[in-house]
C-alpha positions in Angstrom: 0.0 0.0 0.0 1.5 3.3 -1.0 1.8 6.2 1.4 -0.8 8.9 0.7 1.5 11.6 2.1 2.7 14.2 -0.3 5.3 15.7 2.0 8.2 17.3 0.3 10.7 19.0 2.6 11.7 22.6 1.8 15.1 23.3 0.4 17.7 23.4 3.1 19.8 26.6 3.0 23.1 26.3 4.8 24.0 28.8 7.5 26.7 30.4 5.3 24.3 31.1 2.5 21.5 33.7 2.6 18.1 33.4 1.0 19.1 35.8 -1.8 22.1 33.7 -2.7 19.9 30.6 -2.7 17.5 32.3 -5.1 20.4 33.2 -7.4 21.5 29.5 -7.4 17.9 28.5 -8.3 17.7 31.0 -11.2 21.0 29.8 -12.6 19.8 26.2 -12.2 23.4 25.1 -11.8 24.1 24.9 -8.1 27.8 25.0 -7.1 29.2 21.5 -7.1 30.3 20.5 -3.6 33.1 18.0 -3.3 31.6 15.5 -0.9 33.8 12.7 0.0 32.4 9.5 1.4 33.6 10.4 4.9 32.1 14.0 4.8 28.7 14.2 6.6 25.6 15.2 4.5 22.9 17.7 5.5 19.6 16.7 7.0 16.7 16.6 4.5 14.8 19.1 6.6 15.7 21.7 9.2 15.1 21.4 12.9 12.3 24.0 12.8 10.5 22.5 9.8 8.0 20.7 12.0 5.0 22.4 10.5 5.9 21.3 7.0 4.7 17.9 7.9 1.6 18.4 10.1 1.2 14.7 10.7 4.5 14.2 12.5 4.2 17.7 14.0 0.9 16.9 15.7 2.1 13.5 16.8 5.3 15.0 18.2 3.5 17.7 20.1 0.6 15.7 21.6 2.2 12.2 21.9 6.0 12.5 21.6 6.5 9.2 23.3 4.8 7.4 20.4 6.9 9.2 17.8 10.1 8.5 19.8 9.2 4.9 20.0 8.6 4.7 16.2 12.1 6.2 15.6 13.7 3.8 18.1 12.0 0.8 16.6 13.2 1.7 13.1 16.8 2.3 14.3 16.8 -1.1 15.9 18.0 0.5 19.1 15.1 -0.7 21.1 11.6 -2.0 21.0 8.7 0.4 20.3 7.0 -0.3 23.6 10.2 -0.1 25.7 11.4 3.1 24.1 8.0 4.6 24.2 7.5 3.8 27.9 11.0 5.0 28.9 10.4 8.3 27.1 7.1 8.6 28.9 8.7 8.0 32.2 11.6 10.4 31.6 9.5 13.1 29.9 6.1 13.2 31.4 6.3 11.6 34.8 9.7 13.1 35.9 8.8 16.6 34.7 5.4 16.4 36.4 6.8 15.2 39.7 9.6 17.7 39.6 7.2 20.5 38.8 4.8 19.6 41.5 7.5 19.1 44.2 9.3 22.3 43.5 6.3 24.4 42.4 7.8 24.8 38.9 11.2 26.2 40.0 13.4 23.5 38.5 11.2 22.5 35.6 14.1 22.4 33.1 16.3 20.1 35.2 14.5 16.8 34.3 14.8 17.7 30.6 18.4 16.7 30.8 17.4 13.1 31.6 15.3 12.8 28.4 18.0 14.6 26.5 20.7 12.2 27.7 18.5 9.3 26.7 17.4 10.7 23.3 20.7 12.0 22.1 22.0 8.4 21.8 19.3 7.7 19.3 20.0 10.8 17.4 23.7 9.9 17.3 22.7 6.4 16.0 20.6 8.0 13.3 23.4 10.4 12.3 25.9 7.6 12.0 23.5 5.4 10.0 22.9 8.0 7.4 26.2 10.0 7.8 24.4 13.2 8.8 25.9 16.4 10.2 25.7 17.1 13.9 23.4 20.1 13.2 22.2 22.6 14.3 24.4 21.9 17.3 25.4 18.9 19.4 22.9 16.0 19.9 22.5 16.6 23.6 22.0 20.4 23.2 19.5 19.8 20.4 17.4 17.5 22.5 17.7 19.6 25.6 16.5 22.8 24.0 14.4 21.5 21.1 13.4 18.0 22.0 10.0 17.9 20.3 11.4 19.5 17.1 14.3 17.0 17.2 12.2 13.9 17.3 10.0 15.3 14.5 13.1 16.0 12.4 14.4 12.5 13.1 11.1 11.0 12.0 11.1 13.0 8.8 14.7 12.0 8.1 13.9 8.3 8.6 10.9 8.5 6.4 12.8 10.4 3.7 15.7 8.0 3.7 13.7 4.8 3.9 10.9 5.7 1.5 11.8 2.7 -0.7 12.1 0.2 2.1 8.5 0.5 3.2 9.0 2.3 6.5 5.6 2.2 8.4 4.1 5.6 8.3 2.0 7.1 11.0 -1.1 6.6 8.8 -4.0 5.0 10.5 -6.3 2.4 8.9 -9.0 3.9 6.7 -12.4 3.0 7.9 -15.4 3.5 5.5 -19.0 3.6 6.5 -21.3 0.8 5.2 -23.7 1.6 2.5 -27.1 3.1 3.5 -29.2 0.5 5.2 -33.0 0.6 5.4 -35.5 -1.3 7.4 -38.2 -3.1 5.5 -41.6 -3.5 7.1 -42.1 -7.0 8.3 -45.0 -9.2 7.6 -47.5 -9.2 10.4 -49.6 -12.3 11.0 
C-alpha cells in the first residue's frame, strides 16, 4: 500500500548562504558543485524548525512525543517500540510532572536533561547510520532545548531516507461507513 502523504521538505539553505544567494543559485539552475567525499557528513533533509511542513508528525510529536520517539527507536533497531515509548514517557512526562509539583515549577528544566541524555544516543545512531551532520548543534543540546522538534526531524529523516524500504508511516487504517441501510416492514400475522 503506497503512502498517501505528499510531504516534500523545503530546500535546506546552509547557514553560510542567505536566501538571496539561494535564489540566485535556483535561477542559474546550476548549483555550485560540492566535493563531498564519502567520509564527509551530509545535510539533513529538513531543518530542525521545519516541524509544520509535515503536520502529521508535528501533531504526533506535540501531543504524543512518546509514540513518535518509540517509532524512531523501533526503526533504528536500538530498542523496541513499547520499551522506548515507555522509557520516554517516564523520563519526559512523569519526571517533569513530579519535579514541577514538588518544586512548584522552580526547576522544571532540570528533568529535561534526563530525556536529552536518553534521546541524544538515538540521534547519534541515526546520524551515523545516514552519515548526517551534527546540526544545528550537538545531539545533547539539540534534544535539551528543542526535544520535540528534534524527534520530529528525526522521524522526517527516517521517512525520507527509507521511502523505498516501506517504513511504516503514522497513517491510520482507513475506515469507511457501510452503504445506506434501510429497514423493510415486516409481515404481520
